[in-house]
VODRENSE-244151 format. One record per residue (C-alpha): residue number from 1; x, z, y. Coordinates in nm, 4 decimals, always signed. Layout:
<rs>
+-----+----------+----------+----------+
!   i !        u !        w !        v !
+-----+----------+----------+----------+
! NUM !        X !        Z !        Y !
...
+-----+----------+----------+----------+
</rs>
This chain:
<rs>
+-----+----------+----------+----------+
!   i !        u !        w !        v !
+-----+----------+----------+----------+
!   1 !  +0.3362 !  -0.4935 !  +5.6512 !
!   2 !  +0.3424 !  -0.5555 !  +6.0284 !
!   3 !  +0.4193 !  -0.9109 !  +5.9627 !
!   4 !  +0.1237 !  -0.9601 !  +5.7149 !
!   5 !  -0.1258 !  -0.8001 !  +5.9596 !
!   6 !  +0.0196 !  -1.0418 !  +6.2403 !
!   7 !  -0.0615 !  -1.3217 !  +5.9986 !
!   8 !  -0.4008 !  -1.2165 !  +5.9231 !
!   9 !  -0.4777 !  -1.1240 !  +6.2970 !
!  10 !  -0.3678 !  -1.4722 !  +6.3586 !
!  11 !  -0.6148 !  -1.6146 !  +6.1368 !
!  12 !  -0.8997 !  -1.4001 !  +6.2775 !
!  13 !  -0.8028 !  -1.5404 !  +6.6340 !
!  14 !  -0.8562 !  -1.9023 !  +6.5144 !
!  15 !  -1.1568 !  -2.1156 !  +6.6607 !
!  16 !  -1.4318 !  -2.0544 !  +6.4268 !
!  17 !  -1.4642 !  -2.3881 !  +6.2861 !
!  18 !  -1.0963 !  -2.4178 !  +6.2161 !
!  19 !  -1.1041 !  -2.0631 !  +6.0126 !
!  20 !  -1.3930 !  -2.1705 !  +5.8251 !
!  21 !  -1.2398 !  -2.4941 !  +5.7277 !
!  22 !  -0.9210 !  -2.3446 !  +5.6148 !
!  23 !  -1.1154 !  -2.0957 !  +5.4249 !
!  24 !  -1.3541 !  -2.3326 !  +5.2639 !
!  25 !  -1.0212 !  -2.5392 !  +5.1468 !
!  26 !  -0.8588 !  -2.2430 !  +4.9767 !
!  27 !  -1.1723 !  -2.1452 !  +4.8273 !
!  28 !  -1.2333 !  -2.5039 !  +4.6613 !
!  29 !  -0.8682 !  -2.4889 !  +4.5467 !
!  30 !  -0.9581 !  -2.1748 !  +4.3345 !
!  31 !  -1.3318 !  -2.1746 !  +4.2704 !
!  32 !  -1.6309 !  -2.3625 !  +4.2301 !
!  33 !  -1.7487 !  -2.3788 !  +4.5694 !
!  34 !  -2.1314 !  -2.3513 !  +4.4709 !
!  35 !  -2.0936 !  -2.0628 !  +4.2302 !
!  36 !  -2.1606 !  -1.6994 !  +4.2848 !
!  37 !  -2.1105 !  -1.3975 !  +4.0402 !
!  38 !  -2.3926 !  -1.1411 !  +4.0499 !
!  39 !  -2.3063 !  -0.7755 !  +3.9944 !
!  40 !  -2.5558 !  -0.4711 !  +4.0061 !
!  41 !  -2.4500 !  -0.1060 !  +4.0987 !
!  42 !  -2.6543 !  +0.2030 !  +4.0063 !
!  43 !  -2.5631 !  +0.5473 !  +4.1316 !
!  44 !  -2.5412 !  +0.7555 !  +3.8049 !
!  45 !  -2.4525 !  +1.0886 !  +4.0047 !
!  46 !  -2.5923 !  +1.0884 !  +4.3531 !
!  47 !  -2.4999 !  +1.3487 !  +4.6436 !
!  48 !  -2.3198 !  +1.6425 !  +4.6939 !
!  49 !  -1.9854 !  +1.4963 !  +4.7350 !
!  50 !  -1.7187 !  +1.7476 !  +4.8896 !
!  51 !  -1.5338 !  +1.4652 !  +5.0858 !
!  52 !  -1.5986 !  +1.4045 !  +5.4510 !
!  53 !  -1.6180 !  +1.0213 !  +5.4604 !
!  54 !  -1.7645 !  +0.9399 !  +5.8034 !
!  55 !  -1.9893 !  +0.6508 !  +5.6614 !
!  56 !  -2.1177 !  +0.8194 !  +5.3627 !
!  57 !  -2.4833 !  +0.9607 !  +5.3378 !
!  58 !  -2.3723 !  +1.1391 !  +4.9853 !
!  59 !  -2.1378 !  +1.3975 !  +5.1544 !
!  60 !  -2.2779 !  +1.7332 !  +5.0942 !
!  61 !  -2.1698 !  +1.8281 !  +5.4490 !
!  62 !  -2.3883 !  +1.5683 !  +5.6160 !
!  63 !  -2.7711 !  +1.6231 !  +5.6555 !
!  64 !  -2.8898 !  +1.2782 !  +5.5636 !
!  65 !  -3.1826 !  +1.3335 !  +5.3059 !
!  66 !  -2.9824 !  +1.2478 !  +5.0118 !
!  67 !  -3.0452 !  +1.4933 !  +4.7518 !
!  68 !  -2.7761 !  +1.6242 !  +4.5155 !
!  69 !  -2.8753 !  +1.4916 !  +4.1652 !
!  70 !  -2.7268 !  +1.5528 !  +3.7966 !
!  71 !  -2.5720 !  +1.2717 !  +3.6068 !
!  72 !  -2.8178 !  +1.0395 !  +3.4829 !
!  73 !  -2.9117 !  +1.0370 !  +3.1109 !
!  74 !  -2.7891 !  +0.7705 !  +2.9078 !
!  75 !  -3.1179 !  +0.6036 !  +2.8332 !
!  76 !  -3.1812 !  +0.5623 !  +3.2074 !
!  77 !  -2.8512 !  +0.3907 !  +3.2574 !
!  78 !  -2.9192 !  +0.1419 !  +2.9652 !
!  79 !  -3.2691 !  +0.0742 !  +3.0885 !
!  80 !  -3.1022 !  -0.0265 !  +3.4312 !
!  81 !  -2.8316 !  -0.2256 !  +3.2602 !
!  82 !  -3.0760 !  -0.4409 !  +3.0564 !
!  83 !  -3.2862 !  -0.4891 !  +3.3678 !
!  84 !  -2.9885 !  -0.6091 !  +3.5552 !
!  85 !  -2.8768 !  -0.8387 !  +3.2570 !
!  86 !  -3.2407 !  -0.9808 !  +3.2274 !
!  87 !  -3.2259 !  -1.0777 !  +3.6247 !
!  88 !  -2.8944 !  -1.2594 !  +3.5707 !
!  89 !  -2.6218 !  -0.9962 !  +3.6494 !
!  90 !  -2.2971 !  -1.0414 !  +3.4744 !
!  91 !  -2.1217 !  -0.6969 !  +3.5756 !
!  92 !  -2.2791 !  -0.3635 !  +3.5811 !
!  93 !  -2.0948 !  -0.1108 !  +3.8120 !
!  94 !  -2.1727 !  +0.2705 !  +3.7574 !
!  95 !  -2.0879 !  +0.4966 !  +4.0828 !
!  96 !  -2.0690 !  +0.8640 !  +4.1042 !
!  97 !  -2.0443 !  +1.0807 !  +4.4062 !
!  98 !  -1.7446 !  +1.2904 !  +4.3155 !
!  99 !  -1.4067 !  +1.3575 !  +4.4616 !
! 100 !  -1.2704 !  +1.2888 !  +4.1374 !
! 101 !  -1.4222 !  +1.3177 !  +3.7548 !
! 102 !  -1.3499 !  +1.6580 !  +3.5628 !
! 103 !  -1.2830 !  +1.6130 !  +3.2048 !
! 104 !  -1.6589 !  +1.7445 !  +3.1381 !
! 105 !  -1.7768 !  +1.4792 !  +3.3986 !
! 106 !  -1.5909 !  +1.2027 !  +3.2143 !
! 107 !  -1.7343 !  +1.2254 !  +2.8686 !
! 108 !  -2.0889 !  +1.1034 !  +2.9441 !
! 109 !  -1.9199 !  +0.8319 !  +3.1552 !
! 110 !  -1.7296 !  +0.7082 !  +2.8771 !
! 111 !  -2.0399 !  +0.6969 !  +2.6669 !
! 112 !  -2.2285 !  +0.4861 !  +2.9418 !
! 113 !  -1.9354 !  +0.2466 !  +2.9385 !
! 114 !  -1.9430 !  +0.2044 !  +2.5667 !
! 115 !  -2.3116 !  +0.1437 !  +2.5658 !
! 116 !  -2.3337 !  -0.1119 !  +2.8563 !
! 117 !  -2.0284 !  -0.3031 !  +2.7371 !
! 118 !  -2.2065 !  -0.3400 !  +2.3863 !
! 119 !  -2.5007 !  -0.5143 !  +2.5652 !
! 120 !  -2.2412 !  -0.7989 !  +2.6591 !
! 121 !  -2.2216 !  -0.6908 !  +3.0359 !
! 122 !  -1.8877 !  -0.6457 !  +3.2103 !
! 123 !  -1.8456 !  -0.2948 !  +3.3236 !
! 124 !  -1.7160 !  -0.1330 !  +3.6369 !
! 125 !  -1.6996 !  +0.2246 !  +3.7481 !
! 126 !  -1.6223 !  +0.3901 !  +4.0787 !
! 127 !  -1.5871 !  +0.7912 !  +4.0243 !
! 128 !  -1.3082 !  +0.8970 !  +4.2922 !
! 129 !  -0.9800 !  +0.9706 !  +4.2247 !
! 130 !  -0.8447 !  +0.9694 !  +3.8968 !
! 131 !  -0.6312 !  +1.2396 !  +3.7169 !
! 132 !  -0.3470 !  +1.1371 !  +3.4816 !
! 133 !  -0.4822 !  +0.9886 !  +3.1548 !
! 134 !  -0.8379 !  +0.9205 !  +3.2670 !
! 135 !  -0.7967 !  +0.5539 !  +3.3287 !
! 136 !  -0.6542 !  +0.5148 !  +2.9896 !
! 137 !  -0.9599 !  +0.6917 !  +2.8622 !
! 138 !  -1.1953 !  +0.4542 !  +3.0533 !
! 139 !  -1.0030 !  +0.1574 !  +2.9359 !
! 140 !  -1.0229 !  +0.2641 !  +2.5616 !
! 141 !  -1.4061 !  +0.3054 !  +2.6144 !
! 142 !  -1.4220 !  -0.0628 !  +2.7187 !
! 143 !  -1.4149 !  -0.0362 !  +3.1135 !
! 144 !  -1.3163 !  -0.3752 !  +3.2572 !
! 145 !  -1.3279 !  -0.2909 !  +3.6240 !
! 146 !  -1.2362 !  +0.0301 !  +3.8307 !
! 147 !  -1.3558 !  +0.0370 !  +4.1841 !
! 148 !  -1.1569 !  +0.2243 !  +4.4371 !
! 149 !  -1.1752 !  +0.1170 !  +4.7892 !
! 150 !  -0.9143 !  +0.1305 !  +5.0606 !
! 151 !  -1.2002 !  +0.1576 !  +5.3066 !
! 152 !  -1.0136 !  +0.0779 !  +5.6434 !
! 153 !  -0.6719 !  +0.0082 !  +5.7759 !
! 154 !  -0.3997 !  +0.2871 !  +5.7101 !
! 155 !  -0.3675 !  +0.3711 !  +6.1027 !
! 156 !  -0.7565 !  +0.3920 !  +6.1348 !
! 157 !  -0.8005 !  +0.6082 !  +5.8090 !
! 158 !  -0.7837 !  +0.9422 !  +5.9562 !
! 159 !  -1.0494 !  +0.8728 !  +6.2152 !
! 160 !  -1.2949 !  +0.8134 !  +5.9403 !
! 161 !  -1.1974 !  +1.0674 !  +5.6519 !
! 162 !  -0.9741 !  +1.3853 !  +5.6596 !
! 163 !  -1.0243 !  +1.5392 !  +5.3085 !
! 164 !  -0.7845 !  +1.2764 !  +5.1320 !
! 165 !  -0.5180 !  +1.0457 !  +5.2617 !
! 166 !  -0.4325 !  +0.6796 !  +5.1832 !
! 167 !  -0.1664 !  +0.7581 !  +4.9412 !
! 168 !  -0.4386 !  +0.9217 !  +4.7365 !
! 169 !  -0.6118 !  +0.5784 !  +4.7118 !
! 170 !  -0.2934 !  +0.3821 !  +4.6360 !
! 171 !  -0.2063 !  +0.6369 !  +4.3679 !
! 172 !  -0.5372 !  +0.6118 !  +4.1752 !
! 173 !  -0.5083 !  +0.2179 !  +4.2090 !
! 174 !  -0.1595 !  +0.2547 !  +4.0464 !
! 175 !  -0.3004 !  +0.4634 !  +3.7516 !
! 176 !  -0.5722 !  +0.1966 !  +3.7170 !
! 177 !  -0.3403 !  -0.0929 !  +3.6972 !
! 178 !  -0.1087 !  +0.0996 !  +3.4847 !
! 179 !  -0.3951 !  +0.1392 !  +3.2110 !
! 180 !  -0.4664 !  -0.2280 !  +3.2136 !
! 181 !  -0.7989 !  -0.2401 !  +3.4046 !
! 182 !  -0.8894 !  -0.5000 !  +3.6640 !
! 183 !  -0.9069 !  -0.3610 !  +4.0017 !
! 184 !  -1.1940 !  -0.3929 !  +4.2471 !
! 185 !  -1.0906 !  -0.2964 !  +4.5845 !
! 186 !  -1.2090 !  -0.3709 !  +4.9351 !
! 187 !  -1.3153 !  -0.1857 !  +5.2501 !
! 188 !  -1.5811 !  -0.1411 !  +5.5130 !
! 189 !  -1.6043 !  -0.2943 !  +5.8530 !
! 190 !  -1.8141 !  -0.2110 !  +6.1529 !
! 191 !  -1.6882 !  +0.1497 !  +6.1702 !
! 192 !  -1.5496 !  +0.1017 !  +6.5146 !
! 193 !  -1.2259 !  -0.0571 !  +6.4165 !
! 194 !  -1.0485 !  -0.3025 !  +6.6264 !
! 195 !  -0.9958 !  -0.6736 !  +6.5121 !
! 196 !  -0.6333 !  -0.5593 !  +6.4623 !
! 197 !  -0.7428 !  -0.2727 !  +6.2217 !
! 198 !  -0.9469 !  -0.5270 !  +6.0304 !
! 199 !  -0.6471 !  -0.7402 !  +5.9919 !
! 200 !  -0.4477 !  -0.4459 !  +5.8744 !
! 201 !  -0.7034 !  -0.3696 !  +5.5814 !
! 202 !  -0.7044 !  -0.7281 !  +5.4608 !
! 203 !  -0.3177 !  -0.7275 !  +5.4915 !
! 204 !  -0.3057 !  -0.4066 !  +5.2910 !
! 205 !  -0.5362 !  -0.5354 !  +5.0194 !
! 206 !  -0.3250 !  -0.8502 !  +4.9914 !
! 207 !  -0.0109 !  -0.6523 !  +4.9529 !
! 208 !  -0.1409 !  -0.4981 !  +4.6219 !
! 209 !  +0.0499 !  -0.6246 !  +4.3385 !
! 210 !  -0.1260 !  -0.8005 !  +4.1656 !
! 211 !  -0.3895 !  -0.8663 !  +4.4379 !
! 212 !  -0.7453 !  -0.7032 !  +4.3210 !
! 213 !  -0.9460 !  -0.9271 !  +4.1124 !
! 214 !  -1.2485 !  -0.8196 !  +4.3080 !
! 215 !  -1.2681 !  -0.7360 !  +4.6847 !
! 216 !  -1.6113 !  -0.5985 !  +4.8267 !
! 217 !  -1.6395 !  -0.6294 !  +5.1784 !
! 218 !  -1.9108 !  -0.3818 !  +5.3172 !
! 219 !  -2.0630 !  -0.4099 !  +5.6541 !
! 220 !  -2.1311 !  -0.0498 !  +5.7655 !
! 221 !  -2.4917 !  +0.0624 !  +5.6982 !
! 222 !  -2.5494 !  +0.3315 !  +5.9489 !
! 223 !  -2.7294 !  +0.6326 !  +5.8206 !
! 224 !  -2.8826 !  +0.8978 !  +6.0281 !
! 225 !  -2.6736 !  +1.2225 !  +6.0018 !
! 226 !  -2.3437 !  +1.0659 !  +5.9168 !
! 227 !  -2.0634 !  +1.0681 !  +6.2123 !
! 228 !  -2.0673 !  +0.7127 !  +6.2235 !
! 229 !  -2.4305 !  +0.6729 !  +6.3010 !
! 230 !  -2.4810 !  +0.5104 !  +6.6452 !
! 231 !  -2.1429 !  +0.3163 !  +6.6131 !
! 232 !  -2.1742 !  -0.0305 !  +6.7978 !
! 233 !  -2.2658 !  -0.2775 !  +6.5412 !
! 234 !  -1.9987 !  -0.5550 !  +6.4341 !
! 235 !  -2.0990 !  -0.8949 !  +6.5642 !
! 236 !  -2.2095 !  -1.1013 !  +6.2570 !
! 237 !  -1.9639 !  -1.3840 !  +6.3335 !
! 238 !  -1.6913 !  -1.1456 !  +6.3150 !
! 239 !  -1.7988 !  -1.0321 !  +6.0003 !
! 240 !  -1.7908 !  -1.3967 !  +5.8878 !
! 241 !  -1.4395 !  -1.4308 !  +6.0196 !
! 242 !  -1.3489 !  -1.1294 !  +5.8257 !
! 243 !  -1.4631 !  -1.2987 !  +5.4913 !
! 244 !  -1.2921 !  -1.6172 !  +5.5846 !
! 245 !  -0.9736 !  -1.4223 !  +5.6589 !
! 246 !  -0.9950 !  -1.2284 !  +5.3354 !
! 247 !  -1.0503 !  -1.5543 !  +5.1483 !
! 248 !  -0.7485 !  -1.7311 !  +5.2752 !
! 249 !  -0.5243 !  -1.4110 !  +5.2171 !
! 250 !  -0.6616 !  -1.3180 !  +4.8706 !
! 251 !  -0.7000 !  -1.6776 !  +4.7379 !
! 252 !  -0.7594 !  -1.5757 !  +4.3676 !
! 253 !  -0.9782 !  -1.2798 !  +4.4357 !
! 254 !  -1.3825 !  -1.2754 !  +4.4085 !
! 255 !  -1.4709 !  -1.1871 !  +4.7643 !
! 256 !  -1.7935 !  -0.9957 !  +4.7361 !
! 257 !  -2.0794 !  -0.9513 !  +5.0047 !
! 258 !  -2.1579 !  -0.5710 !  +4.9500 !
! 259 !  -2.3263 !  -0.2952 !  +5.1492 !
! 260 !  -2.4972 !  -0.4355 !  +5.4864 !
! 261 !  -2.6112 !  -0.7521 !  +5.3304 !
! 262 !  -2.9861 !  -0.6479 !  +5.3688 !
! 263 !  -2.9494 !  -0.6395 !  +5.7320 !
! 264 !  -2.8042 !  -0.9913 !  +5.7406 !
! 265 !  -3.0088 !  -1.3164 !  +5.8273 !
! 266 !  -2.9837 !  -1.5876 !  +5.5781 !
! 267 !  -2.8122 !  -1.7941 !  +5.8009 !
! 268 !  -2.5237 !  -1.5367 !  +5.8371 !
! 269 !  -2.5222 !  -1.4790 !  +5.4491 !
! 270 !  -2.4822 !  -1.8678 !  +5.4090 !
! 271 !  -2.1781 !  -1.8779 !  +5.6351 !
! 272 !  -2.0232 !  -1.6005 !  +5.4312 !
! 273 !  -2.0488 !  -1.8125 !  +5.1301 !
! 274 !  -1.9317 !  -2.1064 !  +5.3263 !
! 275 !  -1.6251 !  -1.8726 !  +5.4425 !
! 276 !  -1.5496 !  -1.8009 !  +5.0719 !
! 277 !  -1.7620 !  -1.5079 !  +4.9460 !
! 278 !  -1.8541 !  -1.5769 !  +4.5890 !
! 279 !  -1.9776 !  -1.2684 !  +4.4709 !
! 280 !  -2.2680 !  -1.0372 !  +4.5605 !
! 281 !  -2.4169 !  -0.7044 !  +4.4781 !
! 282 !  -2.7636 !  -0.8005 !  +4.3337 !
! 283 !  -3.0717 !  -0.5919 !  +4.2907 !
! 284 !  -3.2983 !  -0.3569 !  +4.4687 !
! 285 !  -3.0619 !  -0.0635 !  +4.5684 !
! 286 !  -2.6863 !  -0.0191 !  +4.6193 !
! 287 !  -2.6328 !  +0.3353 !  +4.5626 !
! 288 !  -2.8080 !  +0.5156 !  +4.8296 !
! 289 !  -2.9163 !  +0.2250 !  +5.0885 !
! 290 !  -3.1367 !  -0.0836 !  +5.0307 !
! 291 !  -3.0206 !  -0.4237 !  +4.9115 !
! 292 !  -3.2066 !  -0.7546 !  +4.9353 !
! 293 !  -3.4783 !  -0.7806 !  +4.6637 !
! 294 !  -3.3671 !  -0.9926 !  +4.3376 !
! 295 !  -3.6360 !  -1.2485 !  +4.4285 !
! 296 !  -3.5214 !  -1.2815 !  +4.7878 !
! 297 !  -3.1668 !  -1.3420 !  +4.6611 !
! 298 !  -3.2563 !  -1.5928 !  +4.4071 !
! 299 !  -3.4716 !  -1.7947 !  +4.6726 !
! 300 !  -3.1709 !  -1.8026 !  +4.8876 !
! 301 !  -2.9349 !  -1.9180 !  +4.6288 !
! 302 !  -3.1773 !  -2.1939 !  +4.5442 !
! 303 !  -3.2033 !  -2.3066 !  +4.8958 !
! 304 !  -2.8323 !  -2.3279 !  +4.9036 !
! 305 !  -2.7833 !  -2.5013 !  +4.5799 !
! 306 !  -2.5646 !  -2.2298 !  +4.4418 !
! 307 !  -2.5611 !  -2.1313 !  +4.0812 !
! 308 !  -2.4706 !  -1.8107 !  +3.9205 !
! 309 !  -2.1130 !  -1.7595 !  +3.7683 !
+-----+----------+----------+----------+
</rs>
């Protein structure tokens, strides 16, 4: 893993133009350079999470103004899925603020997965750590993707989260793969990590076998009341570098611009697409933090001459 991290760090250290050129070459080899996949994310169970992830406003122990809510009714989820589909999204992701679902928690989610899949949308869920047999139940209900992020580099993980460890993440990812589900797995940058640690995160993602089909790269959205509030913001061009290094290292994965995109000027987003990002979270809200409005996204993609996958 040390050698892989060295290789990714060497990419991050390249002159900016050289790095983007290499990323663009890899991108064009495997994807339509002007196509972007649209996913919409809905929080089906918000707040009250027992974990202590330093970035997360849904942790019960932090005072962020996020209320603990029950699981949404099926009709509400279906209404959101239909709206997402009407706006051009092809994948609908359902997120729940749990450490992991109990069996009684999973039953309504399985119903949602079946119903959303019946609309003709791809389905994705992020429910925390899975127990034996749960990934199979989700797969049988028609789930296409399971999201479970590695968050950051193994060596930086303990500075961000203490209620679980890296092996817990890898264990759930193994269950997901074993059940025949596609993997959506990425991380968060801008949490105070070094460039070396960003390289280690990408190296870890690349070492998953097979590599994740979908890799969301989040730029920390700072929420007052969380431990990471007040962290020095990541330079936007460093974020673009991270996207480019991910594209080169994960050539077959869809690299998704996720949280933090609302704070990015259009020019930075355009550079991210140039660097190989080819998927976005799309819609008015991303779990509990804002996301660029649908119309604004449409206008940007039109300006760039990009089409939706």
